[in-house]
N, C-alpha and C positions, 0 to 999 in steps of 0.2 A: 368456460369458460368466464375467468377475471373476465372485471370493464379495460382495462390496461392491457388484455392483451394483443387487442389493434389492434390498438396502436406499438406494444411495442414489436408487432408484425408489420404496419406501414413504415415503419422506421428503422428495420430490419429490412424490408427490400430496400431503401431508401442506400441506403448504408448495401446493397449485395451487390446493385447498379454501380457506383462505387467504385470498392474496391474489385469490378469485375477490370475497371473500365483499359486496367490495361492492358489483362487480355485480353476486349473487342476493341479498343486503340491502337497494341501489334495486328491485328484480326485487320481489321481497319486499310493495316496501311498495306496488308500484308495484298489486299485489297483490289487498291487506288490503279489501280493498271488495269479490272474489269469495270473499276463504272470509267471511270474514262473512256473507254472501246463499248458506251452501253449495250451490248448485241452477245449474247450465248453462243458465241462459238466453239466450236474445240481448242481451241483456244486458251479462250476465254474458260471454260469447263478446265484445263488442266491447272490454270491457275487458281481457282481455288480451291482446286481438290491440295495445291501444292501448296495452299496459307489455311487450309483445315489440321495435315501434315504439320505442318509448324505450331499449332495450338495444342500439336499433341493431341491428337485427336489420334492419330494409326493410321496406315496409309487405309490399309483395307476398308476401315468403315472410309475414309475422310474419299474412295472413288468413288464407295457407295452415295455419298450426301450430294458429290456433284454430281451425277449419271440422274438422277433423280431430282434436283435441280431442274436439267439441262430440258427429261423428259417432260415434250408438251411445246417446250417454249426456249427450243433449237433455232437460234438464229437467232430468235423475232427480237426486241426492246428492253427490258429489264430499267425501272431506275434505284434508283442502291437505297431507296425503305421496302420495295417490294422485295431484294434481294434479300439485305437482310432479315424484311418481313417470314422471307419464305426460308431462306434458310436458319429461322429461328423452329418455324413449326416441322424441320425435318430432324434437329436436334431434340427438343423435346418429344419427338413421336417419339428419339432412341431414348434415352432416358428416361418416359413413360413410366415403365419397370418397375423400376425401381421404387419410383414415389412412394414407398410405402409405405406410408406413417407408424413409429413408431410405440409399442401398444405391452404399456402395463395391466401383465397379469393378474388382476387381482383375486386373482383361486389358490393362487401360491406369494407363502409369506414363508419369508421375502424372498419378494420375486428379487435372482443375482445376477448381477449383472458383472463379469467382470472384461476387463478395458486391456488394453494390450497395444505393443505398437513400439515402434524405437525412440532412440532418442531423439529428443530435438523436435517433438513434436502437437505438444499439446498438450498429451496425457495427460497429465494433473490435471493444469486446468480443466480440460474440460471438466472434465470426473467433478469439478466444481460445481461446471456450468448445472452440468446434468441435475451437478442436486437441487442445485436454488429452481432449476426447473421444478425438479419431481416436488419440490417438498410445495409449491404452488402450489400443485391440483391437488393438497391432501396429505399428500406420504407420507410416513415419520420412513425418515432413511436413512441409514449407518455411511458413514463411507471407510474397509479398511486398508487403513497406511500399509499394502504389498508388497512395495518399493521399498526392503531393505537395506539398499544398499546404498539409496544413496540419505542420510541423514535433512537433507531441501526439501524432499519429493513428502515427504512426514512436515517437514514444516509447515509448508506450503498446504494438505489438507485438513492439517488439524485448523489454519485462516479459511477456507472454504468451513469448517464444521460451523468457527467461533459464527461467521457471519452469516451461514443459512441457519445453523440452528437444529444443525444436522450434529448427532453422535460421531465421536475418529476412534474403531474398533487403530490404537497400531500399541505397537512392541520397540523396543532397542534397533542402536542401530546392526546389521550384521544379522537378525533374527531367522529363524526358520519360515519364508517367507510361505510354503504348501502349510505348512499348522500355522502361523495365524490366519487365513485364511477361513480355514476346516474351527479355530477358536470365532469365529468370527462369525462368520454365518448359525455356530451351535447357540450364540449372543441375541442376535438378532432372529433363534428362529426364539430360543429362547424367555423374550421381549416384545414378540410376534407384533417387531417391523414389517412394515411394506416393501420398502424397497433394500439389499445389499450394495452398497455399488464396490470392487474392486479394483483394486489400482496393483501394478503388476511392472519392476523392473523394467525401464527402457530397455529395447535393445536391440543388439544385429541380428538384422535376420541372419548372416552365414555364420554364426556361434550358435555350435548345436549342443553347446551344455546350457547354452539360455538357455535357450528354445528348450534343450529334455524339462525343463527348470517346469515353465509353461505346465507340458502337461502330466504335471506328475500335480500340480495345483489342482486342474480337472479332474483331477483319480482322485484326490481328494478327498475334494469336495464331497466328486458321488458318491463316497462311506457316510455319512452324514444327509442325502437326497439324493438317489440314483441319475431324478431329471434337471441338478446344477450344473451349471452355467443353469439359465434358465435362454441367458444371450450373451453372447461372444463376441465387442463391438470391437471394434479394428480401428485404430485416428493416425491417419494419417494425410502429411504435410502435403501440402500444394504444389511447393515450392521446388520439388524434387523429382518433378516430370515422368519421365519414363522409367523411372527406381520405379514410383506408387505399382510397378507390375507387378516387380519379383518379390516387391516385398509381400503384397497382396499372395503372391504367389508360396511362398514358406508360411507363413505364420497359419495360411489355410490349412496347410499340407499338417500344420500341427494345432492346430488348435480350430473345434470348428464352429467356422465364425461366422459368424448368423445376420446382422451387416458392419456397415462404414461408416465411418465420422470425414469426414477430408475441411480441413485447418489450413489457416492461413492460405485462405483463396485467394484474400488482397494483396499478397506478397510478388504475383508470379503475374506473368505473362501469359502462362500456358495453361490461363484454366478446362484448355480442354481434351485434359485428361482425362480429368474427371466421367468423359464420354468414354475413349477409352476402356478405365477398367469399368463400365458399367457395362460397355457393346462384351467384354470380351467373359466376366465370371459373373452378371446377371447376378448381382449382393445386394441390400436395400441397401444405400445411400440414407441412413439417419438424418443423420446431420448434417450442414454441413458453417463455416465462419467463414468471417469476415475483418476479429477487431477480438480486443480488447476486454471490452464490454462483459456483463453477465449475464447484459441482452444478441450480444454477434455472436452469437452459438442458436442454430432455430433450425426446425422439421425444413428436409430435403423439398423444395415446388421444383420440378422440370421445366415448369413453362417461365419463369424465374429462372429459374436461372438459363434456360437459350434465351431471353428475351437478353438478359446484359449483358450475356456474354457476346451474341453478337451486336447489343447495341442497337437491336434492335427500338422501336418505340410502345 
């Protein structure tokens, strides 16, 4: 870890709390009646469950959390601070199993990461931020501009390449993305690079032809190395709420998704969607993002997220 890493992490935790303030404030507003009542009875437990549902936690899990908090505390007084603390602990326990650090396997050169997602999730920006992170850790990184349908995506990746000192493998607009991925892998192997990050065209999850193109990219990569891609990261936009569930279902059925990146947590009052995703799919949450800056994408911490979401001290 570099000397600046603890400073970056501390700054990110502060931004996470600020970024999730909309979700925390919305949750607090929904719980205001409960705070005023002070006792956990049937009505307040129901209020708690409803507030969690409105935060996009999901109805079944919301009821389970409310019941768990009421257990042993039913009909007793509870302060706002205590409720937030207990709620944060419950949420953290649900999220802890998906708090799995994303690790580059140095025995696989290059370690191939395919990044997928629908339009507008911040996928290309996420790739740039990951390139910066991996480069800082001493890895030699190549970026493959596989979004050949959007010239701006290639230009954006080239800017990140210049900023991070990473090589960018690109072709003209409309080039075959599977062929580009294959050639990028061949070049990265020949140069014994450490990491290959492959961008893909943003696509709607209900477009069968575009989704089929993803399977082609994976199939073509395997012709060169049967174990690739070593990781498939799905970038999800927190502001879409429950729609993130259907996106994950479709992508998971199309490519072997190994982890999630949740962006734009600072732009939504429904940060609880992360709990619903973790509960339903049990996929590792690799990174979360709360801003546009290079350091605004950081490894996921269950406890930090739970405390920021609930406003717990």
